[in-house]
C-alpha angles and dihedrals in degrees: 000000000000126000088242092061092047091051095048090054091069107016096149092048091049092052092046093051092046087055093047089050093051092050093044094049089053089060116094123243110285090249091061090036091065094047089050090049088049090055091049090047092053090050094048092046090054092049095046092044090051088051092050092235113178145155142203115250111232087209102063106356092243122140116257114213126187114244115217111239089193092060127095089261092051092052091049091051094048094050101039097046103039094103095040091047088057097041094046096043100132102231092044104084093030095055093045092053094047092046094053088059095041092048091063092053091046101042094049090055096247096124092047092049090048089053093047094051094045093060102031103064103051129105119246091257090060102036094098095052092042095051091044094049091046086055092058090048093046092074090087086075091054114205091357086071090077094046094048107035105033094067089037088057091058091048095047091052093047091048090063095040097261127127113282088207089063089046092057092047094048094048093045096047093044090055097039104040092034096042096127099041100082118151088207119065110258137191089259091061087061094047096048093044092053093049092046091049090053091050094044091053092067085071101027115025089201097053119133128179113194123215085243094054093109098031098115090047091047093053093051091042093055092053095045093046092049089051094049090049088052092050095047091046092051098041101036120007097043088056092064118109096214100071100105114099121237112286090236095046114127115264116251121246099235089185087076087078095056122092124222122240090258092049091051091049090047092053093048093048091045092050090050091049090050091050093050089046090054092047089050092048094049090048088054098050099034099082113087091231095047113143089228090064124083134231114326088009094297118170094183093060102033145117087257096062092036088060097038091123088061092048091051091047092051093047092052091043092052097051090044093052094048093047092043095053090047095053091037095247086123113046103156138024092255091064091071100063088040090058090046090053092050088057091052091049089054087054092053096102090050092050091051088051090047090060093059093042091049091054093046093051092047090051090047094050093045092050093055087225090125091052092046093050094045095047094048094043090049090049095048092048091047091050091049089052090220112178113253090239090059091051089051093053092046090054093046092053090048096050091043092056092047090049091059089067103023101048095172104101094200090050095048094047091046089054098046107027095073088063105030099043097053091038092055090041088059088052089054096256114131122242090239090060094052088048089054091051089050090054091062094050093044091056110032103071096034094092092056104041117095088207090079110090087213091063089063090044091054089048088056091054088047092055089060086075100029114027096194096051114129139183090282091053094055092040091053087059099042101040095073090048097044093047093047092047093051093048096048093041089054090049090052090050092050092048090047090052095047092049091046096229114169112254093215142331107326092352112116114195092224 
């Protein structure tokens, strides 16, 4: 099939995506974007302060006045708090701790072996669900999930006699449009929880959002999204007539799915170590007077949940060490901190971005513009009497549109959480609920936006099977999946909210 035919199948989509790509490419790097926004924020604060703009807080009835960032006090604040803003940025320490543990599991090859075994031993009837569910679990490996699982998806499908093109599409879309639906706690959970906590504290100084605050919802979401991918593939994508790879495409090495004797042994021992660690952990927190419990024996508000990032890091580090020793990736004690350091180096671009984000959020909070916008927005929405469900849908549409251009989840949530979280809290919607809504928007459109570097990576894997595939080709496969996933995920969220099911430990949905 020629490129011309592929393009004519989805001409409007191709034009739309080309336009999105042009607009997105015109945006500066997120690091500079936040500094530009800081400058705009300073100018707006000066104008509003000069105009004596204020609002009454619905939370405590106090008057909210805008503070001028361009004043002497504003300059003093910006200079004197720059280091502390960065050091005290809520996701900062948490994400570093989690990454050190995850890095051991990733760098020893444990996560890759786990993904390979999860997609290699399934019958043809289950391969779509298996690859899709593996995609939701793969997020624990962050960006490496795309590099590892997308080509494995093609191999797994070909191994059972299915189209490898479809395997690449399923793996990529499951990762991209289900990115925040992992049943396993991921580094992103720590980042989002920290940003949400900072935003919530503008209304409630004692607010705390745990990395596990959306865990129950995430588990259900990963299963539901895997099911909807399976249904759409069966009813829509598998009916296409262009699923056969080029006749001259290179044959796949199906042996890449197989695990060596050492790798299989490593997975077994790592699984045993994980099981024993869970048993030990349960034994430590089970007694009512356990030091890991909180006041009156509470687990919801306890040192255990407060330190969940450390628990997650230790568990990943443990399985990584056991696996690494078994497959000889770890041969001496010094290898462990070296692997942890490699993980931190991989996070360097994120930490640099965090510096800019931390300053912007500090300026935003000091200026009181976030409080002003949240209070006025909550008052307007309250006066309108708009149903909460309608507000949810409006936020979802807004965030989805932003995500098409700003594909960094931490950047988008840092930009929008300081307004949306307090606003919804003033409307009696918990911060954890707003964060769960954000997860849907942050994931849904990722598989179809050419602004994502992983979109082009997936296209490269697709071109292994069809050399003339272009952006429109990949989009024509991913759009039905991404739209279906977003609609069903939204319906799941609304049902969750209506039924009042907790989103996670100690995190009521309303």
